[in-house]
C-alpha positions in Angstrom: 136.2 96.9 80.5 136.1 100.7 80.8 136.0 101.2 77.1 139.3 103.2 77.2 140.6 103.7 73.6 144.1 103.8 72.3 145.2 107.0 70.6 143.6 109.3 73.2 145.1 112.8 73.0 147.1 113.1 76.2 148.8 116.5 77.0 152.6 116.4 77.3 152.3 117.9 80.8 151.1 114.6 82.4 154.6 113.7 83.6 156.2 117.1 83.5 153.8 119.8 84.3 156.1 122.9 84.7 154.0 125.7 83.4 154.2 129.4 83.7 153.2 130.9 87.0 150.2 132.6 85.4 148.9 129.3 84.0 149.4 127.7 87.4 147.5 130.5 89.1 144.5 130.1 86.7 144.2 126.4 87.5 143.5 127.1 91.1 140.5 129.4 90.6 138.3 127.0 92.5 139.2 127.1 96.2 139.3 123.8 98.1 136.3 124.7 100.1 134.2 124.5 97.0 134.9 120.8 96.7 134.3 120.3 100.4 130.8 121.9 100.1 129.7 119.5 97.5 126.8 117.5 99.2 125.1 115.8 96.3 126.0 114.3 92.9 124.1 117.0 90.9 126.4 119.7 92.3 129.4 117.7 91.4 128.3 117.1 87.8 127.5 120.8 87.4 131.0 121.7 88.7 132.6 119.1 86.4 130.9 120.7 83.4 132.1 124.2 84.4 135.7 122.9 84.9 135.8 121.2 81.5 134.6 124.4 79.7 137.2 126.7 81.2 140.2 127.7 79.3 142.8 126.9 80.2 141.6 123.7 81.8 141.7 123.2 85.5 144.7 121.4 86.9 144.9 117.7 87.5 144.7 118.4 91.2 141.3 120.0 90.9 139.9 117.1 88.9 141.3 114.7 91.4 139.6 116.7 94.2 136.3 116.5 92.3 136.6 112.8 91.7 137.5 112.3 95.4 134.5 114.3 96.5 132.2 112.1 94.3 133.8 109.0 95.6 133.4 110.1 99.2 129.6 110.3 98.5 129.9 106.6 97.5 128.9 107.4 93.9 131.6 105.0 92.7 130.1 104.3 89.2 129.7 108.1 88.6 133.4 108.7 89.4 134.4 106.1 86.9 132.1 107.7 84.3 133.6 111.1 84.9 137.1 109.7 84.4 135.9 108.2 81.1 134.6 111.7 80.0 137.9 113.3 80.9 139.9 111.4 78.3 138.4 112.6 75.1 138.8 116.2 76.4 142.5 115.7 76.9 142.2 116.5 80.6 145.4 115.6 82.4 145.6 112.8 84.9 148.2 111.2 87.2 148.8 108.3 89.5 146.4 109.8 92.1 143.7 110.0 89.5 144.3 106.3 88.5 144.2 105.3 92.2 140.9 107.0 92.8 139.3 105.3 89.9 140.8 101.9 90.6 139.5 102.2 94.2 136.0 102.9 92.7 136.2 99.8 90.5 137.2 97.7 93.5 134.4 99.1 95.7 131.8 97.9 93.2 133.4 94.5 92.7 134.8 95.3 89.3 138.5 94.6 90.2 139.1 93.3 86.7 138.5 96.8 85.4 140.9 98.1 88.0 143.6 96.0 86.5 142.7 97.3 83.1 143.3 100.8 84.4 146.6 99.7 85.8 147.6 98.6 82.3 146.3 101.9 80.9 148.4 103.8 83.3 151.5 101.8 82.4 150.8 102.5 78.7 150.9 106.2 79.4 154.1 106.1 81.6 152.2 106.5 84.9 154.0 104.4 87.5 151.8 102.9 90.1 152.7 103.2 93.7 152.1 101.1 96.8 148.6 102.5 97.3 147.7 101.4 93.7 148.7 97.8 94.4 147.2 97.8 97.9 143.8 98.9 96.5 143.9 96.1 93.8 144.8 93.6 96.5 141.9 94.7 98.7 139.6 94.5 95.7 140.5 90.9 95.1 139.9 90.1 98.7 136.5 91.9 98.7 135.5 89.6 95.8 136.7 86.6 97.9 139.5 85.9 95.4 142.0 85.3 98.2 144.1 82.8 96.4 144.5 85.1 93.4 145.3 87.9 95.8 148.0 85.8 97.5 149.6 85.0 94.1 149.5 88.7 93.2 151.1 89.7 96.5 153.9 87.2 96.1 154.5 88.4 92.5 154.8 92.0 93.7 157.5 90.9 96.2 159.3 88.5 94.0 159.5 90.8 91.0 160.1 93.9 93.2 157.3 95.8 91.6 156.8 97.6 94.8 158.0 97.7 98.4 154.9 96.5 100.5 154.1 98.7 103.5 152.3 97.9 106.7 148.9 98.6 105.0 149.6 96.1 102.2 150.8 93.4 104.6 147.7 94.0 106.8 145.4 93.8 103.8 146.8 90.4 102.8 146.6 89.2 106.3 142.9 90.3 106.4 142.3 88.3 103.2 143.9 85.2 104.6 142.0 85.5 107.9 138.8 86.0 106.0 139.2 82.5 104.6 140.4 81.1 107.9 143.9 80.5 106.6 145.4 81.5 110.0 148.7 79.6 109.6 149.6 81.7 106.6 148.4 84.9 108.2 150.7 84.2 111.2 153.6 83.4 108.9 153.1 86.7 107.1 153.0 88.5 110.5 156.4 87.0 111.3 157.7 88.0 107.8 156.6 91.6 108.5 158.6 91.5 111.7 161.6 90.0 110.0 161.6 92.7 107.3 161.5 95.4 109.9 157.9 96.4 109.4 155.9 97.0 112.6 152.5 95.5 112.6 150.0 97.7 114.3 147.1 96.8 116.7 144.8 96.5 113.7 146.9 93.7 112.2 147.1 91.8 115.4 143.3 92.3 116.0 142.6 90.8 112.6 144.5 87.6 113.4 143.2 87.3 117.0 139.6 87.7 115.8 140.1 85.0 113.1 141.6 82.6 115.6 138.7 83.2 118.0 136.1 82.7 115.3 137.8 79.3 114.5 137.7 78.5 118.2 141.5 78.4 118.4 141.3 80.7 121.5 144.5 79.4 123.2 146.6 80.5 120.2 144.7 83.8 120.2 145.6 84.4 123.8 149.3 83.6 123.1 149.3 86.1 120.3 147.6 88.6 122.5 150.4 88.2 125.2 153.1 88.5 122.5 151.5 91.7 121.2 151.2 93.2 124.7 154.4 92.1 126.5 156.9 91.5 123.6 155.8 94.2 121.2 154.4 96.7 123.7 151.3 97.3 121.6 148.3 98.5 123.7 145.2 96.4 123.0 141.9 98.2 122.1 138.3 97.4 123.0 138.2 95.5 119.6 141.0 93.2 120.8 139.2 92.4 124.1 135.9 91.9 122.4 137.3 89.2 120.1 138.9 87.4 123.0 135.8 87.6 125.2 133.6 86.3 122.4 136.0 83.5 121.7 136.0 82.4 125.4 132.2 82.8 125.7 131.7 80.6 122.6 133.6 77.9 124.3 131.7 78.4 127.6 134.9 79.4 129.3 132.9 81.9 131.4 135.5 82.3 134.2 138.2 83.3 131.8 135.8 85.6 130.0 135.0 87.3 133.3 138.6 87.6 134.1 139.3 89.1 130.7 136.6 91.7 131.3 138.1 92.7 134.6 141.6 92.9 133.1 140.2 95.0 130.3 138.8 97.6 132.8 142.0 97.5 134.9 143.9 98.5 131.8 141.7 101.5 131.3 139.9 99.9 128.2 136.2 100.1 129.0 133.5 97.8 127.6 131.4 99.3 124.8 127.9 98.3 123.7 129.5 95.6 121.5 131.2 94.0 124.5 127.9 93.7 126.3 126.2 92.5 123.2 128.7 89.7 122.9 127.9 88.6 126.5 124.2 88.8 125.9 124.3 86.9 122.7 126.5 84.0 123.9 124.5 83.7 127.2 121.2 83.5 125.2 122.6 80.9 122.8 123.6 78.8 125.9 120.1 79.1 127.3 121.2 81.4 130.1 118.5 84.0 129.3 118.2 85.2 132.9 121.9 85.8 133.1 121.6 87.8 129.8 118.9 89.9 131.4 121.3 90.6 134.3 124.0 91.7 131.8 121.6 94.2 130.2 120.8 95.7 133.6 124.5 96.0 134.3 124.9 97.6 130.9 122.3 100.2 131.7 123.9 100.9 135.1 127.2 101.5 133.2 125.6 104.2 131.1 125.5 102.0 127.9 122.1 102.0 126.2 121.0 98.6 124.8 120.6 98.8 121.1 118.7 96.7 118.5 121.4 94.0 118.5 121.1 93.6 122.3 117.3 93.1 122.2 117.4 91.0 119.1 119.8 88.6 120.9 117.5 88.5 123.9 114.5 87.7 121.6 116.5 85.0 120.0 117.3 83.6 123.4 113.7 83.4 124.4 112.8 81.9 121.1 115.4 79.1 121.5 113.8 78.3 124.9 110.3 78.3 123.3 109.2 81.2 125.4 107.4 83.0 122.6 105.3 85.2 124.9 108.4 86.7 126.5 110.0 87.1 123.1 107.0 89.1 121.9 107.1 91.2 125.0 110.7 92.2 124.3 109.8 93.1 120.8 107.0 95.4 122.0 109.4 97.0 124.5 111.8 97.7 121.8 109.2 99.7 119.9 108.2 101.5 123.1 111.9 102.6 123.5 111.9 103.9 120.0 114.1 101.1 118.6 113.1 99.8 115.2 113.4 96.0 115.0 115.4 94.8 112.0 114.8 91.8 109.7 117.2 89.9 111.9 114.9 90.5 115.0 111.9 89.3 113.1 113.7 86.3 111.7 114.4 85.1 115.2 110.8 85.4 116.1 109.8 83.5 113.0 112.2 80.8 113.8 110.7 80.5 117.3 107.2 80.1 116.0 108.2 77.6 113.3 110.1 75.5 115.8 107.0 75.3 117.9 104.9 74.4 114.8 102.9 77.6 115.3 103.0 78.2 111.6 99.9 80.4 111.4 101.4 82.9 113.8 104.6 82.8 111.8 102.7 83.5 108.5 100.9 86.4 110.1 104.2 87.8 111.4 105.8 87.3 107.9 103.0 89.4 106.4 103.4 92.0 109.2 107.1 92.3 108.3 106.3 93.1 104.6 103.6 95.6 105.6 106.2 97.4 107.8 108.3 97.9 104.7 111.1 95.5 105.7 112.4 93.2 103.0 112.7 89.5 104.0 116.2 88.2 103.4 117.4 84.7 102.5 117.5 83.7 106.2 113.9 84.8 106.7 112.7 82.8 103.7 114.8 79.8 104.8 113.1 79.9 108.2 109.6 80.0 106.8 110.4 77.3 104.2 111.7 75.0 106.9 108.7 75.6 109.1 106.2 74.9 106.3 108.0 71.7 105.2 108.2 70.6 108.8 104.4 70.4 109.2 103.8 68.9 105.7 102.6 72.1 103.9 105.0 71.5 101.0 102.7 73.2 98.4 102.7 76.4 100.4 106.5 76.0 100.9 107.1 75.6 97.2 104.9 78.6 96.4 106.9 80.7 98.9 110.1 79.5 97.2 108.9 80.7 93.9 107.8 84.0 95.5 111.3 84.4 97.0 112.9 84.2 93.6 110.4 86.6 92.1 111.4 89.1 94.8 115.0 88.9 93.7 116.1 87.2 96.9 118.7 84.7 95.6 118.4 81.2 97.2 121.6 80.1 98.9 123.0 76.6 99.5 120.9 76.3 102.7 117.7 77.3 100.8 118.3 74.7 98.1 119.0 72.0 100.7 115.8 72.8 102.7 113.6 72.7 99.6 115.1 69.4 98.2 115.0 67.7 101.6 111.5 69.1 102.4 110.1 67.8 99.1 111.8 64.4 99.6 110.5 64.1 103.1 107.0 64.9 102.0 107.1 62.2 99.3 107.5 64.7 96.5 110.7 63.2 95.0 109.7 63.9 91.4 109.4 67.6 92.2 112.8 67.5 93.9 114.4 65.8 90.9 112.7 68.2 88.6 114.1 71.2 90.5 117.5 69.5 90.5 117.5 69.1 86.8 116.2 72.6 86.3 119.2 74.0 88.2 121.5 72.2 85.7 125.1 73.4 86.1 124.3 76.0 88.8 126.9 76.0 91.5 124.2 74.9 94.0 124.4 71.6 92.3 128.0 71.3 93.1 127.5 70.4 96.8 127.7 66.7 97.8 124.9 67.0 100.3 122.4 67.7 97.5 123.2 64.3 96.0 122.9 62.6 99.4 119.4 64.0 99.9 118.3 62.9 96.4 119.8 59.4 96.7 118.1 59.0 100.0 114.8 60.4 98.8 114.7 58.5 95.5 115.5 55.2 97.3 112.8 55.7 99.9 110.2 56.3 97.2 111.2 53.1 95.4 113.3 54.8 92.7 116.3 52.6 93.2 117.6 53.0 89.7 117.5 56.8 89.9 119.4 56.6 93.3 122.0 54.3 91.7 122.5 56.6 88.7 122.8 59.7 90.8 125.6 58.0 92.8 127.3 56.7 89.6 127.3 60.2 88.0 129.1 61.9 90.8 132.5 61.5 89.3 131.2 62.9 85.9 130.3 66.1 87.8 133.7 66.3 89.4 132.5 65.3 92.8 134.1 62.8 95.1 131.8 60.8 97.3 132.5 61.3 101.0 131.9 58.7 103.7 128.4 60.1 104.3 127.6 59.5 100.6 128.8 55.9 100.8 126.9 55.4 104.0 123.6 56.5 102.4 124.2 54.4 99.2 125.2 51.3 101.3 122.1 51.9 103.4 119.9 52.0 100.2 121.3 48.6 99.1 120.8 47.1 102.5 117.3 48.4 102.7 116.5 46.7 99.4 118.3 43.5 100.5 121.0 43.9 97.9 123.8 42.8 100.2 126.1 41.9 97.3 126.1 45.5 96.0 126.4 46.8 99.5 129.5 44.7 100.1 131.0 45.7 96.8 130.5 49.4 97.6 131.9 48.8 101.1 135.1 47.4 99.6 135.2 50.0 96.8 135.1 53.0 99.2 138.2 51.9 101.0 140.1 51.2 97.7 139.3 54.8 96.7 140.8 56.2 99.9 137.5 56.8 101.8 137.8 54.8 105.0 134.5 53.4 106.4 133.5 54.9 109.8 131.5 53.5 112.6 128.3 54.5 110.8 129.3 52.5 107.7 129.9 49.4 109.8 126.6 49.8 111.6 124.6 50.2 108.4 126.0 47.2 106.6 126.0 45.1 109.8 122.2 45.7 110.1 121.8 44.5 106.5 123.7 41.3 107.2 121.8 40.7 110.5 118.5 40.9 108.6 119.9 38.4 106.0 121.3 36.2 108.9 124.6 36.0 107.2 126.4 35.0 110.3 129.9 34.8 108.9 129.8 38.4 107.7 128.4 39.6 111.0 131.2 37.9 112.9 133.8 39.4 110.5 132.4 42.9 110.7 132.2 42.8 114.5 135.8 41.7 114.6 136.9 44.5 112.2 135.0 47.1 114.3 136.7 45.9 117.4 140.1 46.1 115.7 139.4 49.6 114.5 138.1 50.8 117.9 134.6 51.5 116.6 131.7 51.1 119.0 128.0 50.4 119.1 125.6 51.8 121.7 123.0 49.3 122.4 120.7 51.9 123.8 120.0 53.1 120.3 119.3 49.6 118.9 116.5 47.1 119.2 118.1 44.1 120.8 115.7 41.7 119.2 117.8 41.1 116.1 120.9 40.4 118.2 119.1 38.2 120.7 117.4 36.2 118.0 120.7 35.8 116.3 122.6 34.8 119.4 120.0 32.3 120.7 119.1 30.8 117.4 122.6 30.4 116.0 125.4 30.9 118.4 124.1 29.3 121.6 126.7 26.6 121.5 129.3 28.5 119.5 132.3 30.5 120.6 133.6 33.6 118.8 137.4 33.4 118.2 139.2 34.6 121.3 135.9 35.4 123.1 133.7 33.8 125.8 130.6 31.9 124.9 128.5 34.0 122.6 125.6 34.0 125.0 127.8 35.8 127.5 129.7 37.7 124.8 126.5 39.3 123.5 124.7 39.3 126.9 122.6 42.4 127.6 124.7 44.0 130.4 123.0 47.1 131.8 122.4 49.3 128.8 125.1 48.1 126.4 126.4 45.1 124.6 129.9 43.9 125.6 132.1 41.9 123.3 135.2 40.8 125.2 136.5 43.9 126.9 135.2 46.3 124.2 132.0 48.2 124.5 130.2 48.7 121.2 128.2 51.9 120.6 126.0 53.0 117.7 124.9 56.4 118.8 125.4 57.6 115.2 122.7 55.3 113.7 119.2 56.7 113.5 116.9 53.7 113.8 113.3 52.7 114.0 111.8 49.5 115.4 109.3 47.6 113.4 107.7 44.3 114.1 110.7 42.5 112.5 113.2 44.3 114.7 115.8 47.0 113.8 116.1 48.8 110.5 117.8 51.9 109.2 115.4 54.8 109.1 117.5 57.4 107.3 121.1 58.4 106.7 122.6 60.4 109.6 123.6 64.0 108.9 126.8 65.5 110.0 125.1 67.2 113.0 123.4 64.0 114.0 126.7 62.1 113.9 127.9 64.4 116.7 124.9 64.2 118.9 123.9 61.3 121.1 120.6 59.8 120.2 117.9 59.8 122.8 116.0 56.9 121.3 115.3 54.2 123.9 114.9 50.6 122.9 111.8 48.6 123.8 112.1 46.6 127.0 113.8 43.3 126.5 111.7 40.2 126.7 113.7 36.8 126.6 112.7 34.5 123.8 112.9 30.8 123.8 116.0 29.1 122.7 115.9 27.1 119.5 
């Protein structure tokens, strides 16, 4: 809290300040230019001391101007402190004073103190205005307390505490878009229109940008047309930049090009940011030569490429593994007088690590520090991943400790990299120790952490630990998702505990978590290994009924063929042709009836005994087709 006390001596002139003309004149003995000439905090503090020693005291206007001058220099904490010093001296204040100080509180993420000031103002009969509430609303949004901000906004309207203006509506819309709650943002836009408020181009830009970031570009284009043709609001370069980036991210290059031409036809000319969007998206798509062409065009148009432009180009070359060219671009930046940022260097580090050139990455990391740049969490994450990737887990863990000693706070990604890196390098005890050390830290509230530990513990023979981690999820308020169940079922299958695997398979559906194709693939492999033919037949039928598929190109066919030839040679599946034909190896897939089964989601390895689950698929791997090719099929003798 601000430490404001009750019983402060407040002058009676706070609300009614009609004084004699001579007194009024004496309060304006500091011309406005004096406040405008304040360039540093020391000057402001000296002036404050002078003003507080004058008799009579300077007017509230003068103190407000001084506080505003300090705030403009971004000395927010100092402004708050000066206000606290004003109270014991009985210096007058009004709603504008309160607004300035509340704004300072919000700027330094102390919105709770801003609300305390609101209450303090109420206590002294100072009525807040729409700017007061807008500032508090913005403070909540800055602190990512969007749901609280939404409740506060609704309360203001419902209880008629103030009449929201365009700025307040736009602030709330900005908060909703920040969290990707686009439907509510659009509803609020419609409410503004209904109540007679006219959203400006900034309001529309906020929603268009959010829709494009969430890849809902068609809706963004509809809103753009509504803004231009129905509301006659002229788009800005910011509007076009959001749409061009959204189209480029979806590889809708023709539409992006058309939008660029339309933009120029409307007299809105591309800025450096427009070209940077094009360069960045082209580089991410592997079209580095095209990106080079955009940079040439940019220069022809009189726009100088900046650090962001060249950083994107470096990232593009790194993604292609062309480290020599990436380094050349870095050198050319320095030749042009551009100072590379930590983002630029992080891209280079990522390139070296992906190519397993860890020594060059380590040298560059030291070079970054010598240049006076401070590695950020992304820089450390890149290095950690690179070290773990080549098995240097001791160096990685040492770097992790160094990261914390440098006050770089590990994020969710860091924690996942370290836990997974330790587990993949057979350091499960270290991973479990770190997990326990974190205790109730919010990083332990992500389900992926538990998936990593369950997988790691089971692979190192710690089945009981894996089982306990899974059982304790509910105690921690976490609900297992389908990926968690897939991992745990895979653990039981790997250990041959098909009874427990089957129980968990049934339990997940009872708890409202429907098995996916990966679940079926995992448990099916377990039953194939155990040669439980009835369950295999049942699972295949269920998969077909649910429309799930297996891709035989990712599987060793040996287990299937052995099963078919050994057991089902003379047997027919219900409603299907002879099992030899039903499971026949047609081209690169297994056909059952008219349904093609695919298992691109399952990551497998082939041992001497056939197929087995290697590791649980991640969410990214679930969406990518595996390039694993099975060994050539050699017919085996019928039994």
